[in-house]
N, C-alpha and C positions, 0 to 999 in steps of 0.2 A: 490294206492302204481304203480298197474298196468299202468295207463294214467304215472306216470313216469318216468316206465321205461322204456313204451310205445317209449315215446319222445328221453327220453335216445336212445334208441334201434336206430331211422330213423336217426337223427343227427350222429350218430359214424358206418354208413355204412347199415342198415334199410333198405329205401329209395335206394341205390345203385344196393343192390342182389332183394326189388320188380321189381326193371326197365328190369335189367336185365330179369327177369321170363317174365313181360310183353313179351319184346322182342323177348325171342324168343318161348313166346305163339305165339306167331300173326305172324312168322317166319313158325312156326309149322300146322297155320290153311290154310295157303296157298293152300296145296293142299286136297283135302279128306281123303286120309292117315291119315293124322295129325290132324287130327280135336278132335280125342277121345285127343292128346296125348297135344293137345292148350289145352283144359280146363283142364289136370290135371298139368298143366303149372301154368296155372291163378289160382287153389288149393297155385298152390302152393305161388304164388306172394300174394297171401291175405293171406299168413300164413306169411308172411316174413315179409309184410309191419309192421303189429302190433301181435309179438308173443307170448305177454304176456296178462295170461288172455283167451288163449284160448287150449284146444289141440286138439288132435285125436282122432277116433274113430275108430275103426275097426268094420267096418259093414259086414260080410263075406257071408251075405246074398242077397246084391244085386246083384254079374256080378257074381258068380260060379266059372265057370270052365272060360270063356268069360277073368273073372278079370285076373285070378293066368294066362293066355294067355297074355295079354294085360301086368302084371307084368314082365316076362320075358323080352316082347318088349321090356319094358319101362330102363331094368338091362340093355339089353345090348346094348339099340341105347342112352347113354349117362347119363343115371338115377347112375349109379356108379360112373361118374364120381365126379355128381354131389354132391351126398352122401360123400365122402373122403372131394369134399372143406368143406362142413361144420362137418363133423371128423377133418378134423385137425384148421380150428378157434375158431372150438372145447374146441380142448387138447387149443390151445394157451392161447384162450381165460382166460379156467381153471387153467393157474400157475399164475394167481394174485387173490383176496380176492377175491380184484371190481371185475374180469369180470367172475367169479365165473355164477352169473345169465343169463349173455350172453353166456357164453358156453354152459349151460345147455340149451341154446334151439337154437341156433346151435344143439345139441342131436338131437334135437325134430323135425328137421328140416330135417337130415340126414337121419329118418326113414320115416318121409313121403316122399325127394325123392328116398329113393332105389326103394320102394312102395307106387307108388300115389292110383293101384288103389284100388277099396274095403274099400277106409280112409272117412271118412266124419273129420272135424273139427270144433268142434263145441265150445260155451264159456265156459267157468269151470264153 
């Protein structure tokens, strides 16, 4: 079932979202300061490509205070806009019964887009 939903996700816009994250990641990685943010953007791109069957797990022991600081910087440098976009798409997709699974994936992506540092993506 996850395979079918992932194929539908890719056809209905998931590939476009993934490509946007990859382009953003490459642009962030041009500078040395942007490399950590580019790596987090790649994490978002991989999840945006095939979100079904994946889950986001918090790992607070990995970064500690540094991940909190990086999340604050991420939020102010564009993470809030990415999260709001995913929330808007999630609400629009949840209007119909058929779009509810896709809307839920946008909500999952919104949570990760808001604070990506200190979180990992793993198979469900």
